[in-house]
C-alpha positions, -999 to +999 in steps of 0.1 A: +000+000+000+013+035-009+019+061+017+009+098+016+034+120+033+017+152+045+043+180+046+027+200+073-005+192+093-024+223+103-061+228+106-071+211+074-089+178+070-067+155+049-090+125+051-099+126+014-062+118+007-066+084+024-077+068-009-041+072-021-026+055+009-017+056+046-014+092+059+019+101+075+026+135+090+061+150+084+057+182+104+029+197+124+019+234+132+043+262+131+079+253+122+111+275+121+116+277+083+150+295+089+164+263+105+168+248+070+196+223+079+176+209+109+144+208+088+162+190+059+176+164+083+143+159+101+124+155+067+151+132+053+149+110+084+111+107+081+112+101+043+141+076+043+118+046+041+095+061+014+090+042-018+089+055-054+051+050-056+044+071-025+028+106-026+038+139-011+008+160-001+019+196-004+008+217+026+023+244+048+053+266+041+069+267+007+103+260+023+090+228+038+074+217+005+106+225-014+128+205+010+105+175+010+103+176-028+140+177-031+145+148-007+119+126-026+136+134-059+170+126-044+157+093-031+136+082-061+144+104-091+108+117-090+081+129-068+043+123-070+025+154-055-010+154-042-025+188-048-059+199-035-081+214-062-104+239-045-127+241-075-135+203-077-128+197-039-106+167-047-069+158-049-051+156-082-018+139-088+011+156-105+045+140-111+079+157-114+107+136-128+144+144-124+159+152-157+197+150-164+212+184-172+237+184-200 
């Protein structure tokens, strides 16, 4: 079964994302986005057992989302984002694949 890594849990209801897999929270509430080294290490530790087919649900600070995305791409060569579409009130999947720069 896939896992859905929630970048930051705040006051939102993420239960609709359960259809994509087990929900796992990476951070919760307010975090110090200026402590980037500590955040990177904390996220890397929590994502180390992730698999290529897992999802990253983007929520919270752009810094957190950027770091989590970078780590997933480092680990798997790609990341599968779950983005909430406020018009349709459902999650959509977008995939970003690492491309070699020449």
